[in-house]
C-alpha positions as CSV (number, residue, x, y, z in Angstrom):
1,M,2.0,129.4,-104.3
2,K,-1.4,127.3,-104.7
3,G,-1.9,123.7,-105.9
4,P,-0.6,120.7,-104.9
5,L,2.8,120.8,-104.9
6,S,2.4,124.0,-102.5
7,E,0.3,121.2,-100.1
8,I,3.0,119.4,-99.9
9,S,5.6,121.8,-99.1
10,L,3.8,122.7,-96.4
11,A,3.1,119.0,-95.1
12,L,6.7,118.5,-95.2
13,E,7.1,121.4,-93.2
14,E,4.8,120.0,-90.6
15,M,6.3,116.5,-91.1
16,I,9.7,117.7,-90.5
17,D,9.1,120.2,-87.2
18,G,7.0,117.6,-85.6
19,S,10.3,114.9,-86.1
20,A,12.8,117.4,-84.7
21,D,10.0,118.0,-82.0
22,L,10.1,114.4,-81.2
23,Q,13.7,113.8,-81.4
24,A,14.6,116.5,-79.4
25,D,12.2,115.4,-76.9
26,V,13.8,112.1,-77.2
27,L,17.0,113.6,-76.2
28,R,16.2,115.3,-73.4
29,R,14.8,111.7,-71.9
30,V,18.1,110.0,-72.6
31,A,20.2,112.8,-71.7
32,G,17.9,112.3,-68.0
33,W,18.2,108.8,-68.2
34,M,22.1,109.0,-68.4
35,S,22.3,111.7,-65.6
36,D,20.3,109.5,-63.1
37,G,22.5,106.8,-64.2
38,Y,25.7,108.2,-63.7
39,D,24.4,109.5,-60.2
40,Q,23.4,106.0,-59.2
41,A,26.5,104.6,-60.1
42,A,28.5,106.9,-58.2
43,Q,26.4,106.5,-54.9
44,R,27.4,103.1,-55.4
45,D,30.4,103.4,-55.5
46,V,31.4,105.9,-53.0
47,E,28.5,104.7,-50.8
48,G,30.2,100.8,-51.7
49,A,33.2,101.6,-50.6
50,R,35.1,100.6,-47.5
51,D,38.3,102.5,-48.2
52,W,36.5,105.6,-48.3
53,R,34.7,105.5,-45.0
54,N,37.5,103.8,-43.3
55,L,40.3,106.6,-43.0
56,T,42.8,105.2,-41.7
57,T,46.2,104.5,-43.7
58,K,46.6,101.3,-46.2
59,E,49.3,99.8,-43.4
60,E,46.4,99.7,-41.0
61,R,43.5,98.8,-42.9
62,Y,45.1,95.8,-44.1
63,A,47.0,94.5,-41.0
64,S,42.9,95.0,-39.1
65,A,41.9,92.6,-41.8
66,H,44.8,90.4,-41.7
67,S,45.1,89.8,-37.8
């Protein structure tokens, strides 16, 4: 097919392909940011939790804190 409609069709296909590529790139970036955020939050939770470092029983932990 030749003429103005074929040119519009080709331009539309290129626009859709470019838009799909951009969206895929954005989704990959967001997935990376979310993954990094979850890793950092988990690291803060684990490293900041005193209970994880002190493996004594709960009673011993609270007894030493109030003595």
